[in-house]
Structures are given as structure tokens and as C-alpha cells.
PDB file with one MODEL, atoms N, CA, C and O in Angstrom:
MODEL        1
ATOM      1  N   MET A   1      75.595 148.469  10.464  1.00  0.00           N
ATOM      2  CA  MET A   1      75.248 149.827  10.143  1.00  0.00           C
ATOM      3  C   MET A   1      76.536 150.596   9.852  1.00  0.00           C
ATOM      4  O   MET A   1      77.508 150.487  10.599  1.00  0.00           O
ATOM      5  N   SER A   2      76.543 151.361   8.781  1.00  0.00           N
ATOM      6  CA  SER A   2      77.753 152.100   8.423  1.00  0.00           C
ATOM      7  C   SER A   2      77.827 153.415   9.181  1.00  0.00           C
ATOM      8  O   SER A   2      76.814 153.986   9.584  1.00  0.00           O
ATOM      9  N   LYS A   3      79.058 153.875   9.360  1.00  0.00           N
ATOM     10  CA  LYS A   3      79.269 155.151  10.035  1.00  0.00           C
ATOM     11  C   LYS A   3      78.839 156.292   9.127  1.00  0.00           C
ATOM     12  O   LYS A   3      79.112 156.280   7.926  1.00  0.00           O
ATOM     13  N   LYS A   4      78.170 157.265   9.703  1.00  0.00           N
ATOM     14  CA  LYS A   4      77.803 158.442   8.923  1.00  0.00           C
ATOM     15  C   LYS A   4      78.999 159.376   8.854  1.00  0.00           C
ATOM     16  O   LYS A   4      79.827 159.429   9.763  1.00  0.00           O
ATOM     17  N   SER A   5      79.065 160.099   7.769  1.00  0.00           N
ATOM     18  CA  SER A   5      80.148 161.059   7.575  1.00  0.00           C
ATOM     19  C   SER A   5      79.985 162.232   8.537  1.00  0.00           C
ATOM     20  O   SER A   5      78.865 162.600   8.890  1.00  0.00           O
ATOM     21  N   ASN A   6      81.081 162.805   8.949  1.00  0.00           N
ATOM     22  CA  ASN A   6      81.085 163.979   9.812  1.00  0.00           C
ATOM     23  C   ASN A   6      80.764 165.238   9.018  1.00  0.00           C
ATOM     24  O   ASN A   6      80.544 166.294   9.610  1.00  0.00           O
ATOM     25  N   GLN A   7      80.733 165.150   7.688  1.00  0.00           N
ATOM     26  CA  GLN A   7      80.527 166.307   6.825  1.00  0.00           C
ATOM     27  C   GLN A   7      79.201 167.026   7.077  1.00  0.00           C
ATOM     28  O   GLN A   7      79.211 168.255   7.134  1.00  0.00           O
ATOM     29  N   PRO A   8      78.058 166.344   7.231  1.00  0.00           N
ATOM     30  CA  PRO A   8      76.811 167.076   7.480  1.00  0.00           C
ATOM     31  C   PRO A   8      76.862 167.939   8.740  1.00  0.00           C
ATOM     32  O   PRO A   8      76.330 169.049   8.746  1.00  0.00           O
ATOM     33  N   ALA A   9      77.484 167.454   9.791  1.00  0.00           N
ATOM     34  CA  ALA A   9      77.602 168.240  11.019  1.00  0.00           C
ATOM     35  C   ALA A   9      78.457 169.474  10.771  1.00  0.00           C
ATOM     36  O   ALA A   9      78.143 170.560  11.257  1.00  0.00           O
ATOM     37  N   LYS A  10      79.525 169.309  10.024  1.00  0.00           N
ATOM     38  CA  LYS A  10      80.405 170.429   9.708  1.00  0.00           C
ATOM     39  C   LYS A  10      79.657 171.470   8.880  1.00  0.00           C
ATOM     40  O   LYS A  10      79.782 172.670   9.127  1.00  0.00           O
ATOM     41  N   ASN A  11      78.886 171.016   7.907  1.00  0.00           N
ATOM     42  CA  ASN A  11      78.088 171.939   7.090  1.00  0.00           C
ATOM     43  C   ASN A  11      77.060 172.670   7.940  1.00  0.00           C
ATOM     44  O   ASN A  11      76.807 173.854   7.719  1.00  0.00           O
ATOM     45  N   THR A  12      76.472 171.992   8.896  1.00  0.00           N
ATOM     46  CA  THR A  12      75.500 172.624   9.784  1.00  0.00           C
ATOM     47  C   THR A  12      76.152 173.728  10.589  1.00  0.00           C
ATOM     48  O   THR A  12      75.574 174.803  10.750  1.00  0.00           O
ATOM     49  N   LEU A  13      77.350 173.480  11.097  1.00  0.00           N
ATOM     50  CA  LEU A  13      78.081 174.516  11.826  1.00  0.00           C
ATOM     51  C   LEU A  13      78.373 175.711  10.926  1.00  0.00           C
ATOM     52  O   LEU A  13      78.216 176.857  11.345  1.00  0.00           O
ATOM     53  N   ASN A  14      78.797 175.449   9.693  1.00  0.00           N
ATOM     54  CA  ASN A  14      79.070 176.536   8.765  1.00  0.00           C
ATOM     55  C   ASN A  14      77.814 177.342   8.486  1.00  0.00           C
ATOM     56  O   ASN A  14      77.864 178.571   8.442  1.00  0.00           O
ATOM     57  N   ASP A  15      76.694 176.670   8.298  1.00  0.00           N
ATOM     58  CA  ASP A  15      75.430 177.369   8.069  1.00  0.00           C
ATOM     59  C   ASP A  15      75.011 178.153   9.302  1.00  0.00           C
ATOM     60  O   ASP A  15      74.561 179.294   9.197  1.00  0.00           O
ATOM     61  N   LEU A  16      75.159 177.548  10.457  1.00  0.00           N
ATOM     62  CA  LEU A  16      74.748 178.182  11.705  1.00  0.00           C
ATOM     63  C   LEU A  16      75.573 179.423  11.996  1.00  0.00           C
ATOM     64  O   LEU A  16      75.023 180.460  12.370  1.00  0.00           O
ATOM     65  N   PHE A  17      76.869 179.330  11.830  1.00  0.00           N
ATOM     66  CA  PHE A  17      77.742 180.442  12.163  1.00  0.00           C
ATOM     67  C   PHE A  17      78.072 181.320  10.964  1.00  0.00           C
ATOM     68  O   PHE A  17      78.588 182.423  11.141  1.00  0.00           O
ATOM     69  N   GLY A  18      77.792 180.867   9.766  1.00  0.00           N
ATOM     70  CA  GLY A  18      77.877 181.707   8.588  1.00  0.00           C
ATOM     71  C   GLY A  18      79.250 181.935   7.985  1.00  0.00           C
ATOM     72  O   GLY A  18      79.343 182.475   6.883  1.00  0.00           O
ATOM     73  N   SER A  19      80.297 181.552   8.652  1.00  0.00           N
ATOM     74  CA  SER A  19      81.628 181.865   8.155  1.00  0.00           C
ATOM     75  C   SER A  19      82.642 180.879   8.715  1.00  0.00           C
ATOM     76  O   SER A  19      82.657 180.592   9.912  1.00  0.00           O
ATOM     77  N   LYS A  20      83.482 180.369   7.838  1.00  0.00           N
ATOM     78  CA  LYS A  20      84.536 179.460   8.296  1.00  0.00           C
ATOM     79  C   LYS A  20      85.515 180.198   9.208  1.00  0.00           C
ATOM     80  O   LYS A  20      86.028 179.631  10.173  1.00  0.00           O
ATOM     81  N   THR A  21      85.769 181.467   8.891  1.00  0.00           N
ATOM     82  CA  THR A  21      86.673 182.258   9.722  1.00  0.00           C
ATOM     83  C   THR A  21      86.102 182.431  11.118  1.00  0.00           C
ATOM     84  O   THR A  21      86.833 182.333  12.103  1.00  0.00           O
ATOM     85  N   ARG A  22      84.807 182.685  11.213  1.00  0.00           N
ATOM     86  CA  ARG A  22      84.146 182.850  12.511  1.00  0.00           C
ATOM     87  C   ARG A  22      84.259 181.574  13.329  1.00  0.00           C
ATOM     88  O   ARG A  22      84.519 181.630  14.531  1.00  0.00           O
ATOM     89  N   ILE A  23      84.070 180.448  12.705  1.00  0.00           N
ATOM     90  CA  ILE A  23      84.173 179.166  13.396  1.00  0.00           C
ATOM     91  C   ILE A  23      85.601 178.949  13.890  1.00  0.00           C
ATOM     92  O   ILE A  23      85.810 178.498  15.017  1.00  0.00           O
ATOM     93  N   LYS A  24      86.579 179.270  13.051  1.00  0.00           N
ATOM     94  CA  LYS A  24      87.983 179.131  13.452  1.00  0.00           C
ATOM     95  C   LYS A  24      88.297 180.017  14.660  1.00  0.00           C
ATOM     96  O   LYS A  24      89.001 179.601  15.580  1.00  0.00           O
ATOM     97  N   ILE A  25      87.773 181.233  14.645  1.00  0.00           N
ATOM     98  CA  ILE A  25      88.004 182.157  15.758  1.00  0.00           C
ATOM     99  C   ILE A  25      87.386 181.608  17.036  1.00  0.00           C
ATOM    100  O   ILE A  25      88.033 181.603  18.084  1.00  0.00           O
ATOM    101  N   LEU A  26      86.147 181.147  16.961  1.00  0.00           N
ATOM    102  CA  LEU A  26      85.478 180.619  18.150  1.00  0.00           C
ATOM    103  C   LEU A  26      86.195 179.386  18.697  1.00  0.00           C
ATOM    104  O   LEU A  26      86.369 179.263  19.909  1.00  0.00           O
ATOM    105  N   LYS A  27      86.607 178.488  17.834  1.00  0.00           N
ATOM    106  CA  LYS A  27      87.361 177.305  18.272  1.00  0.00           C
ATOM    107  C   LYS A  27      88.672 177.720  18.921  1.00  0.00           C
ATOM    108  O   LYS A  27      89.054 177.196  19.968  1.00  0.00           O
ATOM    109  N   PHE A  28      89.360 178.670  18.288  1.00  0.00           N
ATOM    110  CA  PHE A  28      90.635 179.141  18.807  1.00  0.00           C
ATOM    111  C   PHE A  28      90.451 179.755  20.190  1.00  0.00           C
ATOM    112  O   PHE A  28      91.214 179.449  21.107  1.00  0.00           O
ATOM    113  N   LEU A  29      89.462 180.608  20.351  1.00  0.00           N
ATOM    114  CA  LEU A  29      89.224 181.258  21.638  1.00  0.00           C
ATOM    115  C   LEU A  29      88.814 180.246  22.705  1.00  0.00           C
ATOM    116  O   LEU A  29      89.210 180.369  23.864  1.00  0.00           O
ATOM    117  N   PHE A  30      88.029 179.253  22.319  1.00  0.00           N
ATOM    118  CA  PHE A  30      87.614 178.220  23.258  1.00  0.00           C
ATOM    119  C   PHE A  30      88.816 177.432  23.767  1.00  0.00           C
ATOM    120  O   PHE A  30      88.902 177.101  24.949  1.00  0.00           O
ATOM    121  N   ARG A  31      89.739 177.136  22.859  1.00  0.00           N
ATOM    122  CA  ARG A  31      90.919 176.350  23.226  1.00  0.00           C
ATOM    123  C   ARG A  31      91.976 177.170  23.967  1.00  0.00           C
ATOM    124  O   ARG A  31      92.819 176.614  24.671  1.00  0.00           O
ATOM    125  N   ASN A  32      91.926 178.486  23.806  1.00  0.00           N
ATOM    126  CA  ASN A  32      92.947 179.363  24.381  1.00  0.00           C
ATOM    127  C   ASN A  32      92.335 180.441  25.264  1.00  0.00           C
ATOM    128  O   ASN A  32      92.810 181.576  25.280  1.00  0.00           O
ATOM    129  N   TYR A  33      91.288 180.093  25.993  1.00  0.00           N
ATOM    130  CA  TYR A  33      90.522 181.087  26.732  1.00  0.00           C
ATOM    131  C   TYR A  33      91.307 181.771  27.852  1.00  0.00           C
ATOM    132  O   TYR A  33      90.919 182.855  28.289  1.00  0.00           O
ATOM    133  N   LEU A  34      92.374 181.183  28.315  1.00  0.00           N
ATOM    134  CA  LEU A  34      93.144 181.800  29.399  1.00  0.00           C
ATOM    135  C   LEU A  34      94.187 182.791  28.888  1.00  0.00           C
ATOM    136  O   LEU A  34      94.818 183.488  29.682  1.00  0.00           O
ATOM    137  N   SER A  35      94.370 182.856  27.598  1.00  0.00           N
ATOM    138  CA  SER A  35      95.396 183.725  27.019  1.00  0.00           C
ATOM    139  C   SER A  35      94.757 184.943  26.356  1.00  0.00           C
ATOM    140  O   SER A  35      93.582 184.926  25.988  1.00  0.00           O
ATOM    141  N   ASP A  36      95.555 185.995  26.213  1.00  0.00           N
ATOM    142  CA  ASP A  36      95.121 187.199  25.512  1.00  0.00           C
ATOM    143  C   ASP A  36      95.755 187.236  24.129  1.00  0.00           C
ATOM    144  O   ASP A  36      96.940 186.937  23.975  1.00  0.00           O
ATOM    145  N   PHE A  37      94.971 187.601  23.131  1.00  0.00           N
ATOM    146  CA  PHE A  37      95.457 187.711  21.763  1.00  0.00           C
ATOM    147  C   PHE A  37      94.884 188.958  21.140  1.00  0.00           C
ATOM    148  O   PHE A  37      93.742 189.327  21.414  1.00  0.00           O
ATOM    149  N   ASN A  38      95.673 189.615  20.297  1.00  0.00           N
ATOM    150  CA  ASN A  38      95.085 190.678  19.506  1.00  0.00           C
ATOM    151  C   ASN A  38      94.680 190.086  18.158  1.00  0.00           C
ATOM    152  O   ASN A  38      95.047 188.958  17.827  1.00  0.00           O
ATOM    153  N   ALA A  39      93.931 190.849  17.396  1.00  0.00           N
ATOM    154  CA  ALA A  39      93.393 190.340  16.135  1.00  0.00           C
ATOM    155  C   ALA A  39      94.498 189.946  15.158  1.00  0.00           C
ATOM    156  O   ALA A  39      94.368 188.960  14.433  1.00  0.00           O
ATOM    157  N   LYS A  40      95.573 190.710  15.141  1.00  0.00           N
ATOM    158  CA  LYS A  40      96.666 190.414  14.214  1.00  0.00           C
ATOM    159  C   LYS A  40      97.326 189.078  14.559  1.00  0.00           C
ATOM    160  O   LYS A  40      97.607 188.276  13.668  1.00  0.00           O
ATOM    161  N   ASP A  41      97.573 188.840  15.843  1.00  0.00           N
ATOM    162  CA  ASP A  41      98.153 187.560  16.275  1.00  0.00           C
ATOM    163  C   ASP A  41      97.229 186.401  15.925  1.00  0.00           C
ATOM    164  O   ASP A  41      97.665 185.352  15.451  1.00  0.00           O
ATOM    165  N   MET A  42      95.940 186.619  16.171  1.00  0.00           N
ATOM    166  CA  MET A  42      94.963 185.564  15.900  1.00  0.00           C
ATOM    167  C   MET A  42      94.910 185.257  14.401  1.00  0.00           C
ATOM    168  O   MET A  42      94.850 184.092  14.008  1.00  0.00           O
ATOM    169  N   ALA A  43      94.931 186.291  13.571  1.00  0.00           N
ATOM    170  CA  ALA A  43      94.906 186.093  12.121  1.00  0.00           C
ATOM    171  C   ALA A  43      96.107 185.275  11.666  1.00  0.00           C
ATOM    172  O   ALA A  43      95.985 184.391  10.818  1.00  0.00           O
ATOM    173  N   LYS A  44      97.257 185.575  12.232  1.00  0.00           N
ATOM    174  CA  LYS A  44      98.478 184.843  11.868  1.00  0.00           C
ATOM    175  C   LYS A  44      98.381 183.381  12.284  1.00  0.00           C
ATOM    176  O   LYS A  44      98.705 182.488  11.501  1.00  0.00           O
ATOM    177  N   LYS A  45      97.940 183.136  13.505  1.00  0.00           N
ATOM    178  CA  LYS A  45      97.824 181.757  14.000  1.00  0.00           C
ATOM    179  C   LYS A  45      96.770 180.956  13.238  1.00  0.00           C
ATOM    180  O   LYS A  45      96.921 179.751  13.037  1.00  0.00           O
ATOM    181  N   LEU A  46      95.692 181.639  12.812  1.00  0.00           N
ATOM    182  CA  LEU A  46      94.613 180.967  12.094  1.00  0.00           C
ATOM    183  C   LEU A  46      94.843 180.923  10.586  1.00  0.00           C
ATOM    184  O   LEU A  46      94.083 180.293   9.851  1.00  0.00           O
ATOM    185  N   GLN A  47      95.891 181.594  10.134  1.00  0.00           N
ATOM    186  CA  GLN A  47      96.200 181.689   8.706  1.00  0.00           C
ATOM    187  C   GLN A  47      95.027 182.269   7.931  1.00  0.00           C
ATOM    188  O   GLN A  47      94.611 181.741   6.900  1.00  0.00           O
ATOM    189  N   GLU A  48      94.509 183.372   8.459  1.00  0.00           N
ATOM    190  CA  GLU A  48      93.406 184.105   7.840  1.00  0.00           C
ATOM    191  C   GLU A  48      93.826 185.554   7.657  1.00  0.00           C
ATOM    192  O   GLU A  48      94.739 186.026   8.335  1.00  0.00           O
ATOM    193  N   ALA A  49      93.177 186.255   6.758  1.00  0.00           N
ATOM    194  CA  ALA A  49      93.474 187.664   6.508  1.00  0.00           C
ATOM    195  C   ALA A  49      93.097 188.508   7.722  1.00  0.00           C
ATOM    196  O   ALA A  49      92.074 188.272   8.365  1.00  0.00           O
ATOM    197  N   ASP A  50      93.943 189.499   8.026  1.00  0.00           N
ATOM    198  CA  ASP A  50      93.678 190.402   9.153  1.00  0.00           C
ATOM    199  C   ASP A  50      92.280 191.015   9.063  1.00  0.00           C
ATOM    200  O   ASP A  50      91.552 191.060  10.055  1.00  0.00           O
ATOM    201  N   ILE A  51      91.914 191.481   7.887  1.00  0.00           N
ATOM    202  CA  ILE A  51      90.631 192.155   7.719  1.00  0.00           C
ATOM    203  C   ILE A  51      89.452 191.222   7.996  1.00  0.00           C
ATOM    204  O   ILE A  51      88.442 191.644   8.558  1.00  0.00           O
ATOM    205  N   ALA A  52      89.584 189.961   7.601  1.00  0.00           N
ATOM    206  CA  ALA A  52      88.513 188.985   7.840  1.00  0.00           C
ATOM    207  C   ALA A  52      88.368 188.705   9.333  1.00  0.00           C
ATOM    208  O   ALA A  52      87.252 188.621   9.844  1.00  0.00           O
ATOM    209  N   VAL A  53      89.483 188.562  10.026  1.00  0.00           N
ATOM    210  CA  VAL A  53      89.455 188.308  11.465  1.00  0.00           C
ATOM    211  C   VAL A  53      88.887 189.520  12.200  1.00  0.00           C
ATOM    212  O   VAL A  53      88.070 189.367  13.109  1.00  0.00           O
ATOM    213  N   ASN A  54      89.312 190.717  11.814  1.00  0.00           N
ATOM    214  CA  ASN A  54      88.775 191.935  12.440  1.00  0.00           C
ATOM    215  C   ASN A  54      87.268 192.043  12.257  1.00  0.00           C
ATOM    216  O   ASN A  54      86.548 192.376  13.199  1.00  0.00           O
ATOM    217  N   ARG A  55      86.786 191.762  11.047  1.00  0.00           N
ATOM    218  CA  ARG A  55      85.350 191.828  10.754  1.00  0.00           C
ATOM    219  C   ARG A  55      84.572 190.851  11.637  1.00  0.00           C
ATOM    220  O   ARG A  55      83.540 191.207  12.204  1.00  0.00           O
ATOM    221  N   GLU A  56      85.070 189.625  11.748  1.00  0.00           N
ATOM    222  CA  GLU A  56      84.372 188.610  12.538  1.00  0.00           C
ATOM    223  C   GLU A  56      84.421 188.930  14.028  1.00  0.00           C
ATOM    224  O   GLU A  56      83.444 188.700  14.740  1.00  0.00           O
ATOM    225  N   ILE A  57      85.539 189.452  14.505  1.00  0.00           N
ATOM    226  CA  ILE A  57      85.640 189.830  15.921  1.00  0.00           C
ATOM    227  C   ILE A  57      84.646 190.942  16.240  1.00  0.00           C
ATOM    228  O   ILE A  57      83.974 190.897  17.270  1.00  0.00           O
ATOM    229  N   LYS A  58      84.549 191.936  15.366  1.00  0.00           N
ATOM    230  CA  LYS A  58      83.587 193.024  15.577  1.00  0.00           C
ATOM    231  C   LYS A  58      82.164 192.486  15.659  1.00  0.00           C
ATOM    232  O   LYS A  58      81.378 192.921  16.500  1.00  0.00           O
ATOM    233  N   MET A  59      81.834 191.534  14.779  1.00  0.00           N
ATOM    234  CA  MET A  59      80.497 190.949  14.783  1.00  0.00           C
ATOM    235  C   MET A  59      80.252 190.164  16.067  1.00  0.00           C
ATOM    236  O   MET A  59      79.171 190.265  16.648  1.00  0.00           O
ATOM    237  N   LEU A  60      81.228 189.387  16.522  1.00  0.00           N
ATOM    238  CA  LEU A  60      81.086 188.594  17.742  1.00  0.00           C
ATOM    239  C   LEU A  60      80.961 189.485  18.977  1.00  0.00           C
ATOM    240  O   LEU A  60      80.220 189.161  19.905  1.00  0.00           O
ATOM    241  N   VAL A  61      81.677 190.598  18.988  1.00  0.00           N
ATOM    242  CA  VAL A  61      81.565 191.565  20.089  1.00  0.00           C
ATOM    243  C   VAL A  61      80.181 192.212  20.059  1.00  0.00           C
ATOM    244  O   VAL A  61      79.529 192.351  21.094  1.00  0.00           O
ATOM    245  N   LYS A  62      79.740 192.603  18.865  1.00  0.00           N
ATOM    246  CA  LYS A  62      78.439 193.269  18.714  1.00  0.00           C
ATOM    247  C   LYS A  62      77.287 192.417  19.239  1.00  0.00           C
ATOM    248  O   LYS A  62      76.370 192.936  19.875  1.00  0.00           O
ATOM    249  N   ILE A  63      77.331 191.123  18.977  1.00  0.00           N
ATOM    250  CA  ILE A  63      76.242 190.261  19.447  1.00  0.00           C
ATOM    251  C   ILE A  63      76.459 189.789  20.888  1.00  0.00           C
ATOM    252  O   ILE A  63      75.615 189.091  21.451  1.00  0.00           O
ATOM    253  N   GLY A  64      77.601 190.176  21.483  1.00  0.00           N
ATOM    254  CA  GLY A  64      77.845 189.865  22.885  1.00  0.00           C
ATOM    255  C   GLY A  64      78.409 188.486  23.166  1.00  0.00           C
ATOM    256  O   GLY A  64      78.408 188.031  24.309  1.00  0.00           O
ATOM    257  N   LEU A  65      78.890 187.818  22.126  1.00  0.00           N
ATOM    258  CA  LEU A  65      79.417 186.462  22.319  1.00  0.00           C
ATOM    259  C   LEU A  65      80.819 186.500  22.896  1.00  0.00           C
ATOM    260  O   LEU A  65      81.210 185.601  23.641  1.00  0.00           O
ATOM    261  N   ILE A  66      81.577 187.531  22.561  1.00  0.00           N
ATOM    262  CA  ILE A  66      82.911 187.712  23.135  1.00  0.00           C
ATOM    263  C   ILE A  66      83.053 189.152  23.606  1.00  0.00           C
ATOM    264  O   ILE A  66      82.306 190.032  23.179  1.00  0.00           O
ATOM    265  N   ASN A  67      84.008 189.379  24.481  1.00  0.00           N
ATOM    266  CA  ASN A  67      84.317 190.724  24.961  1.00  0.00           C
ATOM    267  C   ASN A  67      85.689 191.119  24.475  1.00  0.00           C
ATOM    268  O   ASN A  67      86.617 190.310  24.439  1.00  0.00           O
ATOM    269  N   LYS A  68      85.799 192.366  24.106  1.00  0.00           N
ATOM    270  CA  LYS A  68      87.082 192.892  23.672  1.00  0.00           C
ATOM    271  C   LYS A  68      87.741 193.554  24.855  1.00  0.00           C
ATOM    272  O   LYS A  68      87.126 194.378  25.532  1.00  0.00           O
ATOM    273  N   LYS A  69      88.984 193.204  25.110  1.00  0.00           N
ATOM    274  CA  LYS A  69      89.715 193.786  26.236  1.00  0.00           C
ATOM    275  C   LYS A  69      90.128 195.205  25.861  1.00  0.00           C
ATOM    276  O   LYS A  69      90.580 195.453  24.743  1.00  0.00           O
ATOM    277  N   LYS A  70      89.971 196.122  26.793  1.00  0.00           N
ATOM    278  CA  LYS A  70      90.306 197.526  26.504  1.00  0.00           C
ATOM    279  C   LYS A  70      91.659 197.894  26.989  1.00  0.00           C
ATOM    280  O   LYS A  70      92.085 199.037  26.822  1.00  0.00           O
TER     281      LYS A  70
ENDMDL
END
């Protein structure tokens, strides 16, 4: 039996979460959960535009998946 490609699972994640940037943010936060980052630092580390990271963070906060430190 041949190995199935990992691509369908990746596409499912993209469809489920709707944005590659959102997925990158969630993976980053999962791997670095003990550290604090601001959106600008995260954008730089993820090599994504500041505005895209800010938009996704606002959406994740709005749905309650992450908390923004005050």
C-alpha cells in the first residue's frame, strides 16, 4: 500500500481555519505558549505582514480562542 500525501490534511486545515496566516499564528502560539509576544514581533517571526497578523489576532480574540494581554 502506498503512502498517502500529507497535502489533503494540510488543505483541510486551511479550509477549516480559513487562512494560512491564522494557522501560522496558532502553530506559533502553541509552540511558544510560555512566552509573550506582541503582534509586530509575531509578524516578523512568521514573515507575515503586520496588518494580516493584527487582523487574525483580533478574530482569534473575538471568538475566544486566544486572550490578549492588557
